[in-house]
C-alpha positions as CSV (number, residue, x, y, z in Angstrom):
1,M,-37.0,-25.3,55.7
2,K,-37.9,-21.6,55.3
3,L,-37.6,-19.8,51.8
4,F,-37.3,-16.1,51.3
5,L,-37.9,-14.4,47.9
6,A,-35.2,-12.0,47.4
7,M,-36.0,-8.4,45.9
8,D,-33.2,-6.2,45.0
9,L,-34.3,-2.3,45.0
10,R,-32.8,0.5,43.1
11,Q,-34.4,3.7,42.0
12,N,-37.9,2.6,43.3
13,L,-37.8,-0.5,41.2
14,V,-37.2,-4.2,41.5
15,V,-34.0,-5.1,39.6
16,H,-32.1,-8.3,39.0
17,G,-28.6,-9.0,37.9
18,K,-25.7,-11.5,38.4
19,S,-22.7,-11.9,40.5
20,G,-23.2,-8.7,42.3
21,Q,-22.2,-6.6,39.2
22,R,-24.8,-3.9,40.6
23,A,-23.9,-1.3,37.5
24,T,-25.4,-3.7,35.2
25,Y,-28.6,-4.6,37.2
26,K,-31.8,-3.8,35.3
27,P,-35.5,-3.6,35.9
28,L,-37.1,-7.3,36.6
29,D,-39.6,-7.4,33.5
30,W,-39.8,-11.1,33.5
31,G,-41.1,-13.9,35.8
32,F,-43.9,-14.0,37.9
33,S,-44.8,-10.3,38.6
34,P,-46.2,-8.0,35.8
35,T,-44.8,-5.3,37.4
36,A,-41.1,-3.9,38.6
37,E,-42.8,-1.4,41.1
38,P,-42.1,-3.0,44.5
39,L,-45.7,-3.0,46.1
40,G,-47.2,-4.2,43.0
41,F,-44.2,-7.0,42.7
42,I,-44.9,-8.0,46.2
43,K,-48.6,-8.3,46.0
44,A,-48.3,-10.2,42.5
45,I,-46.1,-13.0,44.0
46,K,-47.3,-12.8,47.7
47,P,-44.4,-14.2,49.1
48,R,-44.5,-15.2,53.1
49,F,-41.0,-14.3,53.7
50,L,-39.1,-11.5,52.1
51,Y,-35.3,-10.4,51.7
52,I,-34.9,-7.1,50.5
53,A,-31.5,-5.3,49.4
54,D,-31.8,-1.5,49.3
55,L,-28.9,-1.1,46.8
56,D,-29.3,2.8,46.8
57,R,-28.7,2.7,50.6
58,I,-26.1,0.2,50.4
59,E,-24.0,2.6,47.8
60,G,-25.0,5.8,49.7
61,T,-27.1,7.2,46.6
62,G,-30.7,7.2,48.3
63,S,-33.1,5.2,50.3
64,H,-35.9,2.9,50.1
65,D,-37.4,3.1,53.6
66,A,-41.0,4.0,53.0
67,I,-41.2,1.4,50.2
68,V,-39.6,-1.1,52.6
69,R,-42.0,-0.6,55.3
70,Q,-44.8,-0.9,52.8
71,C,-43.7,-4.4,51.6
72,A,-43.0,-5.6,55.1
73,Q,-46.9,-5.2,56.1
74,E,-47.5,-7.6,53.0
75,V,-45.4,-10.8,54.4
76,G,-44.9,-12.6,57.6
77,C,-41.2,-11.6,58.1
78,C,-39.0,-9.1,56.2
79,F,-35.4,-9.2,56.4
80,V,-33.8,-5.8,55.2
81,D,-30.1,-5.1,54.3
82,R,-29.8,-1.2,53.8
83,G,-26.1,-1.0,54.3
84,C,-25.6,-0.8,57.9
85,H,-22.6,0.8,59.1
86,A,-23.5,1.3,62.6
87,P,-26.2,0.2,65.0
88,S,-28.3,3.6,64.3
89,D,-28.6,2.4,60.9
90,F,-31.4,-0.2,61.9
91,L,-34.7,0.5,60.3
92,E,-37.6,0.5,62.8
93,G,-40.7,-1.1,61.5
94,E,-43.0,-3.7,62.1
95,R,-42.0,-7.4,60.8
96,I,-38.8,-5.9,59.5
97,V,-35.6,-8.0,60.7
98,N,-32.2,-5.7,60.1
99,I,-29.3,-7.3,58.4
100,V,-25.8,-6.1,59.0
101,G,-23.6,-7.2,56.0
102,T,-19.9,-7.6,56.5
103,E,-19.9,-5.6,53.2
104,T,-20.7,-2.7,55.2
105,G,-21.0,-3.3,58.9
106,G,-17.3,-2.7,60.0
107,S,-14.9,-4.6,61.9
108,A,-16.5,-4.2,65.1
109,M,-19.5,-6.5,64.9
110,S,-19.7,-7.0,68.7
111,R,-21.4,-3.5,68.9
112,Y,-24.4,-4.8,67.1
113,H,-27.4,-6.2,69.0
114,G,-30.0,-8.2,67.5
115,G,-30.9,-8.6,63.7
116,V,-29.1,-10.9,61.3
117,L,-25.4,-11.0,60.2
118,S,-24.8,-11.2,56.5
119,I,-21.6,-12.9,55.6
120,D,-21.1,-11.7,52.3
121,V,-18.8,-14.1,50.1
122,K,-17.0,-13.1,46.8
123,D,-14.7,-15.4,45.2
124,G,-14.8,-17.7,48.3
125,R,-13.8,-15.1,50.6
126,V,-15.6,-12.8,52.9
127,I,-15.7,-9.0,51.9
128,P,-14.0,-6.9,52.6
129,C,-11.9,-8.2,55.0
130,G,-10.8,-11.5,52.7
131,K,-11.3,-14.1,55.4
132,D,-12.4,-17.8,55.0
133,P,-16.3,-17.8,55.8
134,V,-15.6,-20.3,58.3
135,D,-13.7,-18.6,60.4
136,V,-16.0,-15.7,60.3
137,L,-18.6,-17.9,61.5
138,A,-17.0,-19.2,64.2
139,S,-16.3,-15.6,65.3
140,A,-20.0,-14.8,64.9
141,Q,-20.8,-17.4,67.6
142,H,-19.6,-14.6,70.1
143,W,-21.6,-12.0,68.6
144,D,-25.1,-10.7,69.5
145,F,-26.8,-11.3,66.3
146,D,-30.2,-13.8,66.0
147,G,-28.6,-15.4,63.3
148,S,-26.5,-15.6,60.1
149,I,-26.7,-15.6,56.2
150,L,-24.2,-17.2,54.1
151,L,-24.5,-14.9,50.8
152,N,-22.6,-16.0,47.9
153,V,-22.4,-12.7,46.4
154,S,-20.5,-14.3,43.2
155,A,-23.4,-16.7,42.9
156,V,-26.3,-14.3,42.8
157,G,-28.4,-14.6,39.6
158,T,-26.0,-17.4,38.1
159,E,-27.8,-20.6,38.9
160,Q,-24.2,-22.1,39.2
161,G,-25.5,-24.6,42.3
162,I,-24.4,-25.4,45.5
163,D,-21.1,-27.0,47.3
164,R,-22.6,-29.6,49.8
165,Q,-19.3,-30.1,51.4
166,L,-18.8,-26.5,52.0
167,L,-22.4,-25.9,53.3
168,E,-21.9,-28.7,56.0
169,K,-18.5,-27.1,57.0
170,M,-20.1,-24.0,57.5
171,R,-23.0,-25.3,59.2
172,R,-20.9,-27.2,61.7
173,A,-19.1,-24.0,62.5
174,Y,-22.2,-22.3,63.7
175,D,-25.3,-22.9,66.2
176,R,-27.6,-20.4,65.5
177,Q,-30.1,-19.8,63.0
178,L,-28.4,-20.3,59.4
179,F,-29.7,-19.0,55.9
180,Y,-28.2,-19.6,52.6
181,G,-28.5,-17.2,49.5
182,G,-27.0,-17.4,46.0
183,G,-26.8,-19.4,43.0
184,V,-29.7,-21.7,43.9
185,A,-30.3,-23.4,40.4
186,T,-32.4,-26.6,40.9
187,L,-34.8,-28.4,43.5
188,G,-31.9,-30.5,44.3
189,D,-29.8,-27.6,45.5
190,L,-32.7,-26.5,47.9
191,E,-32.6,-30.2,49.1
192,I,-28.8,-29.9,49.8
193,I,-29.3,-26.8,51.7
194,S,-31.9,-28.3,54.0
195,H,-30.1,-31.5,54.5
196,S,-27.1,-29.6,55.2
197,G,-28.9,-28.5,58.2
198,F,-29.6,-24.6,57.1
199,D,-32.9,-23.1,58.6
200,G,-33.6,-21.3,55.4
201,A,-32.6,-20.2,51.6
202,I,-33.0,-17.0,49.9
203,I,-34.1,-17.0,46.0
204,S,-35.0,-15.1,43.2
205,T,-33.8,-16.4,39.8
206,A,-35.0,-20.0,40.4
207,L,-38.5,-18.9,41.0
208,H,-38.8,-16.3,38.1
209,R,-37.3,-19.4,35.8
210,G,-40.3,-21.5,37.1
211,I,-37.9,-24.0,38.8
212,V,-39.1,-23.5,42.2
213,P,-42.9,-23.4,42.4
214,I,-44.5,-20.2,43.5
215,E,-46.6,-22.1,45.9
216,W,-43.7,-22.7,48.0
217,I,-42.8,-19.2,48.0
218,R,-46.2,-18.3,49.3
219,R,-46.2,-20.9,52.2
220,G,-42.6,-20.1,52.9
221,S,-41.2,-23.4,52.8
222,C,-40.1,-26.1,50.8
223,C,-39.4,-29.2,52.9
């Protein structure tokens, strides 16, 4: 199973927060990197796979396109969520895979071709539509994405753990590549994600707290 390092960007720095409460996110000045400057952060940790959320672009206050392209050159694959509202928002660049989140992508997901769908879940429901994530995954079978991410926004940064039965139900609803992010607290959680049939996990806090070995992030897999 692949392991992606999550990196949230705000005002040209790597930030860390909990539960999607973005107003409270602060520069990540602890963990494995001596700096919150994005390129230095990546060079210190040396992940094989990277997931970037450009919070300024998502919130409509700015953009980190140049930084994203620089960071993508340092890794094997870089997933990028920059708040796509339309296919024209895709960022071109080597090793970049665009993410279309349900939070910003609109209701007509069939207009997107390629990239990865992020099913953004808060308090058990997909935002902003309020649907069950299993139902959205079933619909995603008919859309032209290369895979999907189940992003539990409520659990980001909380280390609250994983619901195995829910993950297995989600996996059964979708037969393409499927990744999970949010709330990974232990190595056992990664085992649950893997045994539930997911193709990858997106982590941050568990690495910086020393729970997940940095060697796993550097080779891009745990199993």
